[in-house]
N, C-alpha and C positions, 0 to 999 in steps of 0.2 A: 236880289230878284223879288218882286212882289208875288206873294203866294196867292192873294185874293185874285181869282181869275177875271172877275168883272172889271178890275182896275189894271189889268195888264196893259203895258205899253206895247206898241206894235213889235218892237224888237224882242221883247220878252215872249210874246205869243209865238212869233216865228221860231225863236230858239227852242221853246218847249215843243213845238210841233216837229222841228227837225230831229230832236232827240227821240221823240216817239216814233217818227217815221223810220229812223235807222233801226230802232228796236224791232218794229213790226217786220221790216224787210229781213233783218237778221234771223228772226225766228221763222218767218215764212219760207226762207230759202234753205235754212240749215236742217230743219226737221223733216223726216219722211212723212209729210202730211199728204192727204188725198189730192191736193192741188198739183203734186209732182207726177201724177199719173196722167197719161194722155187721155183727154176727154173725147168720147165718141158719141155723136148723136145728141149732145146736150144743147148746143147752139152752134150756128155756122162758124163763128169766129173763135170759139173757145179752143178747139184743137190747135189752131195756129198760135194762139197765145201760149198754150201749154208747151207746144213744141219749141217755141222761142225761149221760154223760161228754162227748159231743159238744156237746149243747145248753147245758150248764152247767159249763164247765171249772173255774171257780174253786170252785164248790160241790163238784164231784167231787174236786178236789185236797184240800179241807178234809176231806171224807168219807174219802178215802184215808188221810190222816194219822191220823184218829181210828180207823180200822180197824186200822192197824199198831200204834198204841199199845194198843188193846184186846187184840189177839192176844198181844203179848209179855207184857203185865202179867198177863193171865189165865193164861197158861202158868206164869209165874213164881210166881204166888200158889198155883196148884195144887200145884206141886212142893214148895213150902215147907210147905203144910198136910199133904201126904202124907209129908214127911220122907224123901225118897228118896235124899238125900245125907248122908254122915256129918256134915258141917258145913253149917249153913244158909247159903245164898247166893242172891243175886238175879242171878246171872250169866246166867240164861236170858233176862232182859230184853234185854240187849245182843246176845246170841247169836241170839235170834229175829229181831231187827232185821237182823242180818247175813244170815241165811238169806233173809229177804224181799227184801233189797236185791239179792242175787245172782240171784234167780229171777223176781220179780214183774213186772219190766218186759218180760219175754219174751212175754207174752200180753196178753189183755184185762185191763187193770190192775185195775179195780174188781171184776170177777168173780173174778180170782185172789186178791185181798185178802179178799174175802168168803168164799172157800173156806178161806183161812187162819184167819179168825175161827171158822168152823164146826169146823175141825180142832182149834183151841185148846179150844173147848167140849167136843168129843168126848173129847179126852185128859183134860181137867180133870175132867169128870164121871165118866169111867171110873176115874180115880185115886180119886175120892171113894167110888165104889161098892165099892172094895176095902178100905176102912177097916173096923175092927171094928164101928163104929156106923153103917154105911152103910144107906141105905134104898133100896127098889125104885125110887123115882122118879129116883135118880141114873142107873141103867141106862136107864130109859125116856127121859130127856132126852138122855143121851149118844147113844142110837141115833136120836133125832129129829134131832140135829145131823148124824149120819152120813147119814140118809135125805134130808136137805135138800140135801146137796152136789150130787147129779146135776141138780137144778133150776137150779143155777148153772153147773156145768161137766159136760157129759155124760160125760167120760172117767172121772169118779169113780163111775159106776154100778157098775163092776167091784168097788168096795170092798164092795158088799153081800155078796159071797161071803166076805168077812172075818168076817161076823157069826157064823155057826154054828161055824166053826173056833175063833174066839176064845173064845166062851162055853164050848164043850166043853172046850177046853184049860184054862180057868180053873175047871172043875168046877162050873159054875153049876147051880142047881136048875131043875127043869122050869118052875116058875112064872117064874123070872127069864128063861129062854129065851123063853117066850111073851110076856112083857112087852117084851123087847128086839125081837122080831120085829114086834110091833104098833107099837112106837115108830119103828122104821126104815121101816116101810111107810106110816106116817101122812102125812108131808109129800107124798109122791107121790100117795097116795090123795086127799088134799084137793084137790090141783091138778087131778087127773083129774076130780074131782067138779065143780069150778068150770067146767072146759072142757065137761063134759057138760051142765051147766046152760045154757051158751051155745050148745048145739045140735050140738056135735061128738061123735064117738064117745068113750065113756068110756075105752077103752084106747088111744086115739090117741097120747097123750103117752108112755105107757110103751113102746108099740111103737116110736115114733120114737127114743126114748132108747136102746133096745136096739139098733136098727139102726145108729145113729150111733156107738155104742160099738164096734161091730165094723168100722167104716170108718175110713179115715185122717182125722186131724184136719185142720181148715182150715189150721193151721200145723203141718206135720209135726214130730215130735219131733227129727228130725235138724237142722232149722233152729233149733229152740229151743236145742238143745245145741250152741252155738258152742264153739270150742276153749276160750275163757276160762271159759265157764259149765260146760263139761264138767269142767275142772280143779277148779273151785270145788265142784261137786256131788260129785265123786270125793273131794276132801279132806274134805268133811263126812261122807260115808259111811264113809271110812276111820277118821276120828277116832271116829265112833259105834261102829264095830267094836272099836276099842281100848278104848273105855269099857265095852263089853259083856264084853271079856276081863278087864278089871280087876274088874268086878262079880263074875264067876265066882270070882275068888280071894278076894273079901271078903264074899260073900253071907251067910256064917254069922254074921257080926258085925252084920248088919242085922236090923231088926224084921220080923215076918211081913208087915205091910202094905207095907213097902218092897220085900221080895222079890216079893210078888205084883205090885206096881207095875212092877218091872223085868221080870218075866215078861211082863206085858201089853205093855209098850213094845217088847220085843224080838220078840215074836210079831207085833205089828202091823207092825214094820219089815220083817221077813222076808216076811210074806205080801203086803204091799203092793208091795214090790220085785218079787216074782214076778208079781203080777197086772199091774202096769203094764208090765213087760218083755214080757209076752205080748200086750198089747192094742195095736193100731195107733193107737188114738185118744188115747194118752197125751199130756198137754199140760203147760204150765207149772204149772197148778194141781196136777197129779199129782205133779210134782217137789216142789212146795212142801209138800204133805202129808207126803211121806217125809222131807223135810229138817227139818221142824218136830219130827217124832218123833225124828230123830237128834240135833237140837239139845238136846232135853230130857235126853238122856243125857250130853252133853259135859261138864257141870260136874264129874262124878266123875273123869274123866280129868284135867282141869285142876287139880283139887284135889290129885291124887297126883303131879303134875309138880313139878319144881323151879320156883321162882318165875320165874326168868329164862326158862326154856323155855316156861312158861305164857304169859308176856307176848309172847314172840316168836310163839308159835302164834296168839295172839289177833290180833296185828297182821297176820300173814300172811293169816289168814282175812278180816280187814277189807279188806285190799288186794285180795285175790282177788274179794271181793264187789263192790267198786266198779269193778274192771276188767270183771267180767262184766256189771255194770249198764250 
């Protein structure tokens, strides 16, 4: 097997991801972590996911593996189609698995992994919307994925403030802004409508999510960020910053679609870090969202490194992830 992650073949990347996924699910379901407790008042769908995980541990483990595989492969496929790296690579498959391994076991496992899937959908569809032949439905479905996240983890509600800033910075047309706002609001609107049909107030869910976003999380972020996990997340963000610096020096050699994609990824990372740093409700799912965006940028840095240094960096990240897990 090739150890250099940027030169992974598809089979090697998927095999590495599968091993990581099995390890993540094994640790997440075997240890008495906070995700094994029934969540109350965190997000509308989180208690259901937690109850399912407790009642059906084997099915939950298999579902967790499937969610990890989908997240990584979806991200990798999107980066390849958008051609955001000088050389095509499937490195994102293994790197996404590493990001998930270092963070997902810190919170409610299934809820965190589902947020990862929605993040992958958001990033992928936003990348598609920046291509020259993009259609409006890419923005709409990307924002639907963004709008569905608060139903799974309430701390991600703050990401909704990302919407207008991101679209304005990308010089979106008025029609696209309207489509995006409708897409982002639709999942919560549908859930509120269902709750209203069952006799509750229409705005009860939205109000509860807003209040929970401004309160401390059930598992405070200081407990999620153990020393080993803090080192891991710090290493990911530092490498993501290095990738952004390299992009700045090479952007003129890239296509317009690739430059727009990099602008979107960097703006997302900056805005989300600021949002989650200011919110007391930040959770493991919040960290995973930022980490997956950083991971999407890492292959550019690894491609520009000496092969030996790239291999060492990949192995160090892998070790840090398993120690954090």
